[in-house]
N, CA, C and O atoms as CSV, one atom per row, in Angstrom:
chain,resi,resn,atom,element,x,y,z
A,1,ALA,N,N,34.724,-1.562,-5.203
A,1,ALA,CA,C,34.012,-2.224,-4.065
A,1,ALA,C,C,32.810,-1.349,-3.940
A,1,ALA,O,O,31.740,-1.956,-3.889
A,2,GLU,N,N,32.762,0.044,-3.877
A,2,GLU,CA,C,31.901,0.891,-3.691
A,2,GLU,C,C,30.719,0.533,-4.653
A,2,GLU,O,O,29.587,0.319,-4.218
A,3,PHE,N,N,31.007,0.485,-5.853
A,3,PHE,CA,C,30.033,0.299,-6.825
A,3,PHE,C,C,29.245,-1.112,-6.564
A,3,PHE,O,O,28.070,-1.194,-6.920
A,4,ASP,N,N,29.881,-2.193,-5.957
A,4,ASP,CA,C,29.381,-3.367,-5.819
A,4,ASP,C,C,28.407,-3.349,-4.626
A,4,ASP,O,O,27.494,-4.172,-4.569
A,5,LEU,N,N,28.602,-2.376,-3.630
A,5,LEU,CA,C,27.631,-2.081,-2.594
A,5,LEU,C,C,26.633,-1.289,-3.066
A,5,LEU,O,O,25.535,-1.554,-2.576
A,6,TRP,N,N,26.654,-0.380,-3.880
A,6,TRP,CA,C,25.482,0.183,-4.459
A,6,TRP,C,C,24.832,-0.521,-5.451
A,6,TRP,O,O,23.615,-0.370,-5.554
A,7,PHE,N,N,25.495,-1.360,-6.299
A,7,PHE,CA,C,24.798,-2.103,-7.321
A,7,PHE,C,C,24.195,-3.411,-6.771
A,7,PHE,O,O,23.449,-4.108,-7.459
A,8,ASP,N,N,24.590,-3.761,-5.335
A,8,ASP,CA,C,24.090,-5.060,-4.915
A,8,ASP,C,C,22.596,-5.255,-4.959
A,8,ASP,O,O,22.071,-6.365,-5.042
A,9,GLU,N,N,21.963,-4.151,-4.900
A,9,GLU,CA,C,20.440,-4.397,-5.042
A,9,GLU,C,C,19.712,-2.968,-5.378
A,9,GLU,O,O,19.506,-2.150,-4.482
A,10,VAL,N,N,19.412,-2.779,-6.474
A,10,VAL,CA,C,18.553,-1.444,-6.919
A,10,VAL,C,C,17.248,-1.781,-7.210
A,10,VAL,O,O,17.072,-2.659,-8.055
A,11,ASN,N,N,16.227,-1.222,-6.643
A,11,ASN,CA,C,15.048,-1.570,-6.719
A,11,ASN,C,C,13.997,-0.385,-6.976
A,11,ASN,O,O,14.164,0.704,-6.427
A,12,SER,N,N,12.915,-0.626,-7.824
A,12,SER,CA,C,12.104,0.613,-8.075
A,12,SER,C,C,10.911,0.053,-8.568
A,12,SER,O,O,10.925,-1.153,-8.816
A,13,HIS,N,N,9.811,0.743,-8.771
A,13,HIS,CA,C,8.517,0.520,-9.584
A,13,HIS,C,C,8.774,-0.245,-10.730
A,13,HIS,O,O,7.896,-1.057,-11.022
A,14,TYR,N,N,9.697,-0.190,-11.400
A,14,TYR,CA,C,9.891,-0.241,-12.820
A,14,TYR,C,C,10.678,-1.613,-12.849
A,14,TYR,O,O,10.799,-2.143,-13.954
A,15,GLY,N,N,11.226,-2.242,-11.744
A,15,GLY,CA,C,12.158,-3.403,-11.847
A,15,GLY,C,C,13.091,-3.537,-10.929
A,15,GLY,O,O,13.132,-2.626,-10.101
A,16,LEU,N,N,13.913,-4.461,-10.812
A,16,LEU,CA,C,14.958,-4.801,-9.948
A,16,LEU,C,C,16.144,-5.270,-10.585
A,16,LEU,O,O,16.065,-6.209,-11.377
A,17,VAL,N,N,17.351,-4.665,-10.303
A,17,VAL,CA,C,18.429,-5.139,-10.653
A,17,VAL,C,C,19.437,-5.498,-9.644
A,17,VAL,O,O,19.344,-4.846,-8.604
A,18,GLY,N,N,20.420,-6.412,-9.695
A,18,GLY,CA,C,21.350,-6.624,-8.668
A,18,GLY,C,C,22.299,-7.968,-8.950
A,18,GLY,O,O,22.548,-8.412,-10.071
A,19,LYS,N,N,22.724,-8.457,-7.820
A,19,LYS,CA,C,23.599,-9.583,-7.923
A,19,LYS,C,C,22.942,-10.658,-7.135
A,19,LYS,O,O,22.163,-10.387,-6.221
A,20,GLY,N,N,23.285,-12.025,-7.517
A,20,GLY,CA,C,22.678,-13.002,-6.895
A,20,GLY,C,C,23.350,-13.249,-5.347
A,20,GLY,O,O,24.569,-13.319,-5.188
A,21,LYS,N,N,22.450,-13.360,-4.321
A,21,LYS,CA,C,23.357,-13.493,-3.024
A,21,LYS,C,C,23.376,-14.824,-2.458
A,21,LYS,O,O,24.212,-15.087,-1.594
A,22,ASN,N,N,22.539,-15.696,-2.855
A,22,ASN,CA,C,22.538,-16.962,-2.306
A,22,ASN,C,C,23.599,-17.894,-2.746
A,22,ASN,O,O,23.509,-18.396,-3.867
A,23,LYS,N,N,24.695,-18.202,-1.893
A,23,LYS,CA,C,25.789,-18.816,-2.303
A,23,LYS,C,C,25.553,-20.261,-2.862
A,23,LYS,O,O,26.368,-20.819,-3.596
A,24,GLY,N,N,24.518,-20.753,-2.505
A,24,GLY,CA,C,24.195,-22.346,-3.088
A,24,GLY,C,C,23.700,-22.063,-4.408
A,24,GLY,O,O,23.674,-23.069,-5.117
A,25,SER,N,N,23.307,-21.027,-4.949
A,25,SER,CA,C,22.573,-20.693,-6.313
A,25,SER,C,C,23.628,-20.806,-7.390
A,25,SER,O,O,24.827,-20.751,-7.118
A,26,ARG,N,N,23.162,-20.965,-8.617
A,26,ARG,CA,C,24.169,-21.118,-9.722
A,26,ARG,C,C,23.975,-19.527,-10.277
A,26,ARG,O,O,24.488,-19.210,-11.350
A,27,PHE,N,N,23.293,-18.662,-9.571
A,27,PHE,CA,C,23.271,-17.249,-10.107
A,27,PHE,C,C,24.060,-16.219,-8.996
A,27,PHE,O,O,24.077,-14.989,-8.971
A,28,TYR,N,N,24.702,-17.204,-8.093
A,28,TYR,CA,C,25.543,-16.337,-6.966
A,28,TYR,C,C,26.394,-15.343,-7.819
A,28,TYR,O,O,26.882,-15.743,-8.875
A,29,GLY,N,N,26.596,-13.997,-7.374
A,29,GLY,CA,C,27.478,-13.408,-7.857
A,29,GLY,C,C,27.195,-12.762,-9.382
A,29,GLY,O,O,27.921,-11.908,-9.889
A,30,LYS,N,N,26.236,-13.221,-9.890
A,30,LYS,CA,C,25.951,-12.994,-11.389
A,30,LYS,C,C,24.740,-11.671,-11.277
A,30,LYS,O,O,23.909,-11.524,-10.381
A,31,PHE,N,N,24.920,-10.957,-12.271
A,31,PHE,CA,C,23.930,-9.963,-12.537
A,31,PHE,C,C,22.558,-10.482,-13.013
A,31,PHE,O,O,22.387,-11.439,-13.768
A,32,PHE,N,N,21.624,-9.722,-12.469
A,32,PHE,CA,C,20.178,-10.255,-12.842
A,32,PHE,C,C,19.477,-8.791,-12.974
A,32,PHE,O,O,19.830,-7.727,-12.464
A,33,ALA,N,N,18.503,-9.043,-13.722
A,33,ALA,CA,C,17.571,-7.791,-13.933
A,33,ALA,C,C,16.034,-8.516,-14.149
A,33,ALA,O,O,15.825,-9.386,-14.994
A,34,PHE,N,N,15.106,-8.029,-13.304
A,34,PHE,CA,C,13.792,-8.252,-13.417
A,34,PHE,C,C,12.877,-7.065,-13.866
A,34,PHE,O,O,12.441,-6.373,-12.947
A,35,PRO,N,N,12.515,-6.721,-15.165
A,35,PRO,CA,C,11.947,-5.687,-15.441
A,35,PRO,C,C,10.349,-5.577,-15.165
A,35,PRO,O,O,9.684,-4.634,-15.594
A,36,GLY,N,N,9.872,-6.516,-14.495
A,36,GLY,CA,C,8.373,-6.776,-14.225
A,36,GLY,C,C,7.833,-6.052,-13.075
A,36,GLY,O,O,6.678,-6.296,-12.727
A,37,GLY,N,N,8.619,-5.089,-12.373
A,37,GLY,CA,C,8.055,-4.334,-11.343
A,37,GLY,C,C,6.791,-3.769,-11.520
A,37,GLY,O,O,5.753,-4.006,-10.901
A,38,PHE,N,N,7.043,-2.831,-12.629
A,38,PHE,CA,C,5.919,-1.968,-13.077
A,38,PHE,C,C,4.459,-2.744,-13.113
A,38,PHE,O,O,3.403,-2.378,-12.597
A,39,HIS,N,N,4.721,-3.878,-13.851
A,39,HIS,CA,C,3.434,-4.624,-14.059
A,39,HIS,C,C,2.836,-5.519,-13.024
A,39,HIS,O,O,1.674,-5.924,-13.031
A,40,ALA,N,N,3.925,-5.836,-11.964
A,40,ALA,CA,C,3.446,-6.427,-10.818
A,40,ALA,C,C,2.586,-5.547,-10.066
A,40,ALA,O,O,1.450,-5.833,-9.686
A,41,CYS,N,N,3.277,-4.311,-9.849
A,41,CYS,CA,C,2.421,-3.070,-9.352
A,41,CYS,C,C,1.161,-2.905,-9.679
A,41,CYS,O,O,0.229,-2.804,-8.881
A,42,LEU,N,N,1.082,-2.867,-11.116
A,42,LEU,CA,C,-0.185,-2.477,-11.737
A,42,LEU,C,C,-1.188,-3.526,-11.421
A,42,LEU,O,O,-2.314,-3.195,-11.049
A,43,LYS,N,N,-0.798,-4.939,-11.564
A,43,LYS,CA,C,-1.621,-5.831,-11.428
A,43,LYS,C,C,-2.154,-5.756,-9.848
A,43,LYS,O,O,-3.353,-5.809,-9.577
A,44,PHE,N,N,-1.125,-5.630,-8.861
A,44,PHE,CA,C,-1.704,-5.653,-7.612
A,44,PHE,C,C,-2.610,-4.386,-7.136
A,44,PHE,O,O,-3.346,-4.470,-6.153
A,45,HIS,N,N,-2.497,-3.286,-7.870
A,45,HIS,CA,C,-3.437,-2.269,-7.574
A,45,HIS,C,C,-4.810,-2.621,-8.431
A,45,HIS,O,O,-5.889,-2.233,-7.982
A,46,ASN,N,N,-4.764,-3.193,-9.387
A,46,ASN,CA,C,-6.014,-3.670,-9.984
A,46,ASN,C,C,-6.738,-4.718,-9.108
A,46,ASN,O,O,-7.938,-4.575,-8.872
A,47,MET,N,N,-6.115,-5.657,-8.671
A,47,MET,CA,C,-6.735,-6.667,-7.883
A,47,MET,C,C,-7.214,-6.058,-6.653
A,47,MET,O,O,-8.331,-6.401,-6.267
A,48,CYS,N,N,-6.547,-5.202,-5.966
A,48,CYS,CA,C,-7.123,-4.487,-4.836
A,48,CYS,C,C,-8.434,-3.760,-5.130
A,48,CYS,O,O,-9.389,-3.826,-4.355
A,49,GLY,N,N,-8.455,-3.063,-6.273
A,49,GLY,CA,C,-9.541,-2.577,-6.901
A,49,GLY,C,C,-10.767,-3.440,-7.056
A,49,GLY,O,O,-11.908,-3.066,-6.786
A,50,ASP,N,N,-10.439,-4.598,-7.505
A,50,ASP,CA,C,-11.623,-5.827,-7.506
A,50,ASP,C,C,-11.989,-6.255,-6.221
A,50,ASP,O,O,-13.158,-6.561,-5.985
A,51,LEU,N,N,-10.909,-6.322,-5.167
A,51,LEU,CA,C,-11.457,-6.848,-3.866
A,51,LEU,C,C,-12.191,-5.909,-3.029
A,51,LEU,O,O,-13.108,-6.244,-2.280
A,52,PHE,N,N,-11.686,-4.531,-3.206
A,52,PHE,CA,C,-12.131,-3.698,-2.236
A,52,PHE,C,C,-13.088,-2.517,-2.935
A,52,PHE,O,O,-13.586,-1.645,-2.223
A,53,GLY,N,N,-13.290,-2.549,-4.241
A,53,GLY,CA,C,-13.956,-1.472,-4.817
A,53,GLY,C,C,-15.154,-1.130,-4.315
A,53,GLY,O,O,-15.580,0.013,-4.486
A,54,ASN,N,N,-15.873,-2.087,-3.616
A,54,ASN,CA,C,-17.241,-1.460,-3.186
A,54,ASN,C,C,-17.312,-0.372,-2.178
A,54,ASN,O,O,-18.251,0.420,-2.094
A,55,PHE,N,N,-16.268,-0.383,-1.425
A,55,PHE,CA,C,-15.976,0.693,-0.351
A,55,PHE,C,C,-15.219,1.513,-0.637
A,55,PHE,O,O,-15.454,2.599,-0.109
A,56,LEU,N,N,-13.950,1.450,-1.587
A,56,LEU,CA,C,-13.112,2.226,-1.963
A,56,LEU,C,C,-13.894,3.525,-2.640
A,56,LEU,O,O,-13.685,4.707,-2.367
A,57,ALA,N,N,-14.875,2.981,-3.620
A,57,ALA,CA,C,-15.658,4.073,-4.204
A,57,ALA,C,C,-16.272,5.068,-3.475
A,57,ALA,O,O,-16.362,6.237,-3.852
A,58,LEU,N,N,-16.799,4.521,-2.186
A,58,LEU,CA,C,-17.406,5.401,-1.185
A,58,LEU,C,C,-16.486,6.469,-0.620
A,58,LEU,O,O,-16.895,7.616,-0.436
A,59,PHE,N,N,-15.208,6.082,-0.336
A,59,PHE,CA,C,-14.168,6.962,0.135
A,59,PHE,C,C,-13.735,8.111,-0.909
A,59,PHE,O,O,-13.644,9.330,-0.759
A,60,PHE,N,N,-13.518,7.332,-1.949
A,60,PHE,CA,C,-12.777,8.319,-3.059
A,60,PHE,C,C,-13.875,9.278,-3.810
A,60,PHE,O,O,-13.503,10.181,-4.560
A,61,ARG,N,N,-15.159,9.026,-3.567
A,61,ARG,CA,C,-16.159,9.645,-4.212
A,61,ARG,C,C,-16.076,11.180,-3.445
A,61,ARG,O,O,-16.351,12.190,-4.094
A,62,ALA,N,N,-15.740,11.243,-2.249
A,62,ALA,CA,C,-15.665,12.513,-1.743
A,62,ALA,C,C,-14.805,13.524,-2.464
A,62,ALA,O,O,-15.049,14.718,-2.285
A,63,TRP,N,N,-13.736,13.123,-3.335
A,63,TRP,CA,C,-13.039,14.139,-4.283
A,63,TRP,C,C,-13.027,13.797,-5.599
A,63,TRP,O,O,-12.415,14.508,-6.396
A,64,ARG,N,N,-13.704,12.657,-6.011
A,64,ARG,CA,C,-13.611,12.257,-7.403
A,64,ARG,C,C,-15.071,12.074,-7.865
A,64,ARG,O,O,-15.752,11.067,-7.671
A,65,ASP,N,N,-15.463,13.241,-8.529
A,65,ASP,CA,C,-17.052,13.218,-8.673
A,65,ASP,C,C,-17.367,12.579,-9.859
A,65,ASP,O,O,-18.560,12.719,-10.126
A,66,THR,N,N,-16.776,11.959,-10.637
A,66,THR,CA,C,-17.490,11.121,-11.776
A,66,THR,C,C,-17.115,9.613,-11.755
A,66,THR,O,O,-16.135,9.244,-11.108
A,67,PRO,N,N,-17.879,8.741,-12.451
A,67,PRO,CA,C,-17.727,7.318,-12.372
A,67,PRO,C,C,-16.281,7.048,-13.139
A,67,PRO,O,O,-15.536,6.211,-12.630
A,68,SER,N,N,-15.924,7.625,-14.163
A,68,SER,CA,C,-14.541,7.418,-14.766
A,68,SER,C,C,-13.331,7.935,-13.783
A,68,SER,O,O,-12.251,7.345,-13.820
A,69,LYS,N,N,-13.515,8.946,-12.984
A,69,LYS,CA,C,-12.476,9.314,-11.923
A,69,LYS,C,C,-12.545,8.122,-10.781
A,69,LYS,O,O,-11.459,7.694,-10.392
A,70,ILE,N,N,-13.594,7.629,-10.292
A,70,ILE,CA,C,-13.496,6.495,-9.594
A,70,ILE,C,C,-13.010,5.169,-10.216
A,70,ILE,O,O,-12.422,4.391,-9.464
A,71,GLU,N,N,-13.172,4.864,-11.369
A,71,GLU,CA,C,-12.723,3.863,-12.110
A,71,GLU,C,C,-11.233,3.858,-12.260
A,71,GLU,O,O,-10.556,2.833,-12.328
A,72,TRP,N,N,-10.706,5.270,-12.313
A,72,TRP,CA,C,-9.198,5.326,-12.507
A,72,TRP,C,C,-8.575,4.911,-11.158
A,72,TRP,O,O,-7.399,4.549,-11.131
A,73,ILE,N,N,-9.371,4.953,-9.966
A,73,ILE,CA,C,-8.761,4.449,-8.654
A,73,ILE,C,C,-8.739,2.937,-8.674
A,73,ILE,O,O,-7.744,2.274,-8.382
A,74,LEU,N,N,-9.812,2.481,-9.009
A,74,LEU,CA,C,-10.103,1.087,-8.810
A,74,LEU,C,C,-9.258,0.220,-10.046
A,74,LEU,O,O,-8.881,-0.948,-9.951
A,75,ARG,N,N,-9.099,1.003,-11.059
A,75,ARG,CA,C,-8.165,0.053,-12.051
A,75,ARG,C,C,-7.352,0.832,-12.748
A,75,ARG,O,O,-7.600,1.086,-13.927
A,76,PRO,N,N,-6.232,1.335,-12.095
A,76,PRO,CA,C,-5.314,2.301,-12.707
A,76,PRO,C,C,-4.512,1.738,-13.951
A,76,PRO,O,O,-4.325,0.546,-14.192
A,77,LYS,N,N,-4.130,2.677,-14.600
A,77,LYS,CA,C,-3.282,2.292,-15.854
A,77,LYS,C,C,-1.903,2.449,-15.566
A,77,LYS,O,O,-1.082,1.869,-16.276
A,78,ASP,N,N,-1.503,3.235,-14.513
A,78,ASP,CA,C,-0.019,3.580,-14.019
A,78,ASP,C,C,-0.108,3.542,-12.599
A,78,ASP,O,O,-0.579,4.478,-11.953
A,79,PRO,N,N,0.337,2.468,-12.078
A,79,PRO,CA,C,0.403,2.429,-10.484
A,79,PRO,C,C,1.148,3.553,-9.755
A,79,PRO,O,O,0.754,3.963,-8.663
A,80,THR,N,N,2.151,4.011,-10.327
A,80,THR,CA,C,2.801,5.206,-9.805
A,80,THR,C,C,2.039,6.384,-9.564
A,80,THR,O,O,2.332,7.059,-8.577
A,81,GLN,N,N,0.910,6.813,-10.467
A,81,GLN,CA,C,0.002,7.735,-10.375
A,81,GLN,C,C,-0.846,7.527,-9.306
A,81,GLN,O,O,-1.101,8.527,-8.635
A,82,LEU,N,N,-1.407,6.353,-8.939
A,82,LEU,CA,C,-2.258,5.927,-8.026
A,82,LEU,C,C,-1.674,6.038,-6.616
A,82,LEU,O,O,-2.340,6.494,-5.686
A,83,GLU,N,N,-0.451,5.624,-6.483
A,83,GLU,CA,C,0.437,5.782,-5.493
A,83,GLU,C,C,0.622,7.163,-4.786
A,83,GLU,O,O,0.702,7.351,-3.572
A,84,GLU,N,N,0.672,8.075,-5.765
A,84,GLU,CA,C,0.775,9.449,-5.496
A,84,GLU,C,C,-0.399,10.033,-4.681
A,84,GLU,O,O,-0.315,11.073,-4.027
A,85,GLU,N,N,-1.533,9.237,-4.787
A,85,GLU,CA,C,-2.764,9.624,-4.030
A,85,GLU,C,C,-3.235,8.857,-3.030
A,85,GLU,O,O,-4.154,9.238,-2.305
A,86,LEU,N,N,-2.575,7.570,-2.890
A,86,LEU,CA,C,-2.824,6.842,-1.929
A,86,LEU,C,C,-2.439,7.147,-0.580
A,86,LEU,O,O,-3.144,6.845,0.382
A,87,TRP,N,N,-1.219,7.803,-0.477
A,87,TRP,CA,C,-0.866,8.062,0.776
A,87,TRP,C,C,-1.921,9.091,1.683
A,87,TRP,O,O,-1.992,9.073,2.911
A,88,GLN,N,N,-2.589,9.841,0.922
A,88,GLN,CA,C,-3.344,10.813,1.469
A,88,GLN,C,C,-4.460,10.012,1.977
A,88,GLN,O,O,-4.878,10.304,3.097
A,89,TYR,N,N,-5.008,9.055,1.341
A,89,TYR,CA,C,-6.108,8.059,1.701
A,89,TYR,C,C,-5.563,7.409,3.034
A,89,TYR,O,O,-6.346,7.404,3.984
A,90,VAL,N,N,-4.583,6.981,3.172
A,90,VAL,CA,C,-3.987,6.240,4.199
A,90,VAL,C,C,-3.775,7.118,5.392
A,90,VAL,O,O,-3.893,6.766,6.566
A,91,LEU,N,N,-3.445,8.316,4.946
A,91,LEU,CA,C,-3.119,9.377,6.327
A,91,LEU,C,C,-4.499,9.802,6.758
A,91,LEU,O,O,-4.665,10.082,7.945
A,92,ALA,N,N,-5.353,9.866,6.039
A,92,ALA,CA,C,-6.857,10.271,6.551
A,92,ALA,C,C,-7.461,9.229,7.445
A,92,ALA,O,O,-8.086,9.509,8.467
A,93,HIS,N,N,-7.234,7.974,6.992
A,93,HIS,CA,C,-7.821,6.878,7.936
A,93,HIS,C,C,-7.070,6.884,9.152
A,93,HIS,O,O,-7.732,6.881,10.190
A,94,TYR,N,N,-5.696,6.892,9.245
A,94,TYR,CA,C,-5.038,7.013,10.447
A,94,TYR,C,C,-5.112,8.144,11.416
A,94,TYR,O,O,-4.804,8.052,12.605
A,95,ARG,N,N,-5.583,9.315,10.762
A,95,ARG,CA,C,-5.660,10.430,11.361
A,95,ARG,C,C,-7.072,10.288,12.259
A,95,ARG,O,O,-7.149,10.621,13.441
A,96,SER,N,N,-8.142,9.744,11.491
A,96,SER,CA,C,-9.434,9.495,11.929
A,96,SER,C,C,-9.485,8.559,13.063
A,96,SER,O,O,-10.193,8.723,14.057
A,97,ALA,N,N,-8.678,7.550,12.851
A,97,ALA,CA,C,-8.484,6.450,14.005
A,97,ALA,C,C,-7.868,7.089,15.194
A,97,ALA,O,O,-8.215,6.773,16.332
A,98,TYR,N,N,-6.964,7.977,14.951
A,98,TYR,CA,C,-6.253,8.647,16.130
A,98,TYR,C,C,-7.432,9.725,16.818
A,98,TYR,O,O,-7.512,9.871,18.037
A,99,ILE,N,N,-8.150,10.305,16.037
A,99,ILE,CA,C,-9.094,11.280,16.774
A,99,ILE,C,C,-10.042,10.431,17.709
A,99,ILE,O,O,-10.302,10.744,18.871
A,100,TYR,N,N,-10.518,9.330,17.061
A,100,TYR,CA,C,-11.564,8.532,17.845
A,100,TYR,C,C,-10.953,7.702,18.928
A,100,TYR,O,O,-11.554,7.519,19.987
A,101,CYS,N,N,-9.864,7.235,18.707
A,101,CYS,CA,C,-9.123,6.572,19.687
A,101,CYS,C,C,-8.811,7.602,21.094
A,101,CYS,O,O,-8.921,7.294,22.281
A,102,LYS,N,N,-8.383,8.936,20.482
A,102,LYS,CA,C,-8.073,9.885,21.714
A,102,LYS,C,C,-9.232,10.087,22.318
A,102,LYS,O,O,-9.059,10.308,23.517
A,103,SER,N,N,-10.325,10.104,21.999
A,103,SER,CA,C,-11.695,10.464,22.712
A,103,SER,C,C,-11.931,9.475,23.762
A,103,SER,O,O,-12.748,9.760,24.637
A,104,SER,N,N,-11.220,8.157,23.799
A,104,SER,CA,C,-11.370,7.282,24.783
A,104,SER,C,C,-10.469,7.237,25.715
A,104,SER,O,O,-10.520,6.408,26.624
A,105,PHE,N,N,-9.364,8.287,25.581
A,105,PHE,CA,C,-8.284,8.277,26.494
A,105,PHE,C,C,-8.405,9.583,27.146
A,105,PHE,O,O,-9.191,10.424,26.708
A,106,SER,N,N,-7.647,9.803,28.199
A,106,SER,CA,C,-7.640,11.067,28.890
A,106,SER,C,C,-6.183,11.803,28.404
A,106,SER,O,O,-5.800,12.905,28.794
A,107,ARG,N,N,-5.539,10.992,27.541
A,107,ARG,CA,C,-4.267,11.557,27.112
A,107,ARG,C,C,-4.019,11.307,25.733
A,107,ARG,O,O,-4.870,10.653,25.130
A,108,GLU,N,N,-2.971,11.721,25.096
A,108,GLU,CA,C,-2.595,11.396,23.830
A,108,GLU,C,C,-2.219,9.846,23.540
A,108,GLU,O,O,-1.233,9.309,24.045
A,109,PRO,N,N,-3.083,9.218,22.703
A,109,PRO,CA,C,-2.575,7.673,22.648
A,109,PRO,C,C,-1.436,7.491,21.783
A,109,PRO,O,O,-1.225,8.251,20.838
A,110,THR,N,N,-0.595,6.383,22.106
A,110,THR,CA,C,0.408,6.074,21.383
A,110,THR,C,C,0.070,5.439,20.052
A,110,THR,O,O,-1.041,4.973,19.799
A,111,PRO,N,N,1.205,5.451,19.129
A,111,PRO,CA,C,0.783,4.712,17.805
A,111,PRO,C,C,0.456,3.233,18.027
A,111,PRO,O,O,-0.317,2.655,17.263
A,112,ALA,N,N,1.043,2.602,19.082
A,112,ALA,CA,C,0.630,1.158,19.316
A,112,ALA,C,C,-0.838,1.133,19.850
A,112,ALA,O,O,-1.582,0.215,19.505
A,113,GLU,N,N,-1.220,2.013,20.593
A,113,GLU,CA,C,-2.543,2.131,21.163
A,113,GLU,C,C,-3.614,2.282,19.972
A,113,GLU,O,O,-4.650,1.619,19.922
A,114,VAL,N,N,-3.235,3.229,19.033
A,114,VAL,CA,C,-4.133,3.418,17.838
A,114,VAL,C,C,-4.141,2.348,16.947
A,114,VAL,O,O,-5.146,2.177,16.258
A,115,HIS,N,N,-3.176,1.590,16.845
A,115,HIS,CA,C,-3.042,0.482,16.141
A,115,HIS,C,C,-4.036,-0.597,16.737
A,115,HIS,O,O,-4.851,-1.203,16.041
A,116,LYS,N,N,-3.891,-0.762,18.023
A,116,LYS,CA,C,-4.731,-1.788,18.771
A,116,LYS,C,C,-6.136,-1.573,18.740
A,116,LYS,O,O,-6.991,-2.458,18.718
A,117,TYR,N,N,-6.356,-0.129,18.738
A,117,TYR,CA,C,-7.877,0.361,18.602
A,117,TYR,C,C,-8.391,-0.102,17.435
A,117,TYR,O,O,-9.496,-0.644,17.474
A,118,MET,N,N,-7.698,0.020,16.198
A,118,MET,CA,C,-8.001,-0.323,15.122
A,118,MET,C,C,-8.291,-1.546,14.625
A,118,MET,O,O,-9.117,-1.781,13.743
A,119,VAL,N,N,-7.428,-2.530,15.344
A,119,VAL,CA,C,-7.562,-4.215,15.189
A,119,VAL,C,C,-8.698,-4.359,15.907
A,119,VAL,O,O,-9.670,-4.812,15.302
A,120,ASP,N,N,-8.828,-4.047,17.200
A,120,ASP,CA,C,-10.158,-4.214,17.904
A,120,ASP,C,C,-11.458,-3.795,17.074
A,120,ASP,O,O,-12.347,-4.636,16.938
A,121,LEU,N,N,-11.584,-2.661,16.574
A,121,LEU,CA,C,-12.826,-2.273,15.733
A,121,LEU,C,C,-12.775,-3.401,14.584
A,121,LEU,O,O,-13.813,-4.039,14.406
A,122,ALA,N,N,-11.967,-3.613,14.015
A,122,ALA,CA,C,-11.963,-4.532,12.730
A,122,ALA,C,C,-12.508,-5.758,13.196
A,122,ALA,O,O,-13.337,-6.327,12.487
A,123,GLY,N,N,-12.156,-6.260,14.311
A,123,GLY,CA,C,-12.609,-7.521,14.902
A,123,GLY,C,C,-14.234,-7.512,15.148
A,123,GLY,O,O,-14.892,-8.551,15.201
A,124,LYS,N,N,-14.697,-6.413,15.267
A,124,LYS,CA,C,-16.087,-6.332,15.420
A,124,LYS,C,C,-17.066,-5.988,14.325
A,124,LYS,O,O,-18.278,-5.929,14.534
A,125,SER,N,N,-16.423,-5.728,12.975
A,125,SER,CA,C,-17.099,-5.354,12.028
A,125,SER,C,C,-16.479,-5.721,10.691
A,125,SER,O,O,-15.361,-5.359,10.324
A,126,PRO,N,N,-17.229,-6.393,10.080
A,126,PRO,CA,C,-16.561,-6.873,8.406
A,126,PRO,C,C,-16.055,-5.601,7.699
A,126,PRO,O,O,-14.987,-5.607,7.086
A,127,ILE,N,N,-16.793,-4.576,7.787
A,127,ILE,CA,C,-16.536,-3.557,6.868
A,127,ILE,C,C,-15.216,-2.883,7.310
A,127,ILE,O,O,-14.372,-2.491,6.504
A,128,LYS,N,N,-15.098,-2.774,8.714
A,128,LYS,CA,C,-13.805,-2.161,9.330
A,128,LYS,C,C,-12.773,-3.099,9.026
A,128,LYS,O,O,-11.688,-2.614,8.708
A,129,LEU,N,N,-12.896,-4.467,9.061
A,129,LEU,CA,C,-11.969,-5.144,8.791
A,129,LEU,C,C,-11.353,-5.152,7.373
A,129,LEU,O,O,-10.141,-5.157,7.157
A,130,ALA,N,N,-12.281,-5.152,6.470
A,130,ALA,CA,C,-12.022,-4.783,4.951
A,130,ALA,C,C,-11.211,-3.527,4.714
A,130,ALA,O,O,-10.287,-3.506,3.900
A,131,VAL,N,N,-11.639,-2.285,5.575
A,131,VAL,CA,C,-10.888,-1.116,5.281
A,131,VAL,C,C,-9.473,-1.141,5.927
A,131,VAL,O,O,-8.516,-0.482,5.521
A,132,LEU,N,N,-9.470,-1.882,6.853
A,132,LEU,CA,C,-8.091,-2.162,7.607
A,132,LEU,C,C,-7.194,-3.101,6.722
A,132,LEU,O,O,-5.997,-2.860,6.567
A,133,LEU,N,N,-7.738,-4.041,6.222
A,133,LEU,CA,C,-6.890,-4.823,5.399
A,133,LEU,C,C,-6.492,-3.966,4.242
A,133,LEU,O,O,-5.287,-3.850,4.017
A,134,HIS,N,N,-7.442,-3.290,3.407
A,134,HIS,CA,C,-6.972,-2.325,2.502
A,134,HIS,C,C,-5.817,-1.345,2.757
A,134,HIS,O,O,-4.920,-1.097,1.951
A,135,LEU,N,N,-5.939,-0.892,3.813
A,135,LEU,CA,C,-5.008,0.155,4.500
A,135,LEU,C,C,-3.614,-0.529,4.418
A,135,LEU,O,O,-2.646,0.045,3.921
A,136,ARG,N,N,-3.562,-1.826,4.948
A,136,ARG,CA,C,-2.414,-2.513,4.868
A,136,ARG,C,C,-1.719,-2.632,3.415
A,136,ARG,O,O,-0.564,-2.280,3.177
A,137,TYR,N,N,-2.538,-3.135,2.571
A,137,TYR,CA,C,-2.262,-3.108,1.178
A,137,TYR,C,C,-1.823,-1.645,0.741
A,137,TYR,O,O,-0.750,-1.493,0.158
A,138,ALA,N,N,-2.524,-0.738,0.979
A,138,ALA,CA,C,-2.063,0.546,0.435
A,138,ALA,C,C,-0.955,1.172,0.843
A,138,ALA,O,O,-0.427,2.057,0.170
A,139,GLU,N,N,-0.475,0.740,2.062
A,139,GLU,CA,C,0.675,1.332,2.704
A,139,GLU,C,C,1.910,0.732,1.933
A,139,GLU,O,O,3.054,1.053,2.255
């Protein structure tokens, strides 16, 4: 029984294995494996590079000094390598939003207030909206 609980759903960047949970399905209780997780993540990051590449290059240029290094971010060959760097990008944006939000309060803002601050700014500027949308994807 312990194995069944553990094996019920094992997920990674490289795929998904588990047992069917839908009682109405012919796959209920049967083993399944979907090995396409790696390629799904790869396609997702490449599409994000296509959609948001014009401003992503500006941000990442701060520490990636050649066109090929920028291209590595926009069209990665391995999504797990990019994900090791994306959290720093996301953290930098949230930290920046926190600092600017704090300047409009006389106290420490809550996470909800920082989020609202970011959404309000995004509603006033298309580039800020694009950055916020990309942050959601990068998370």
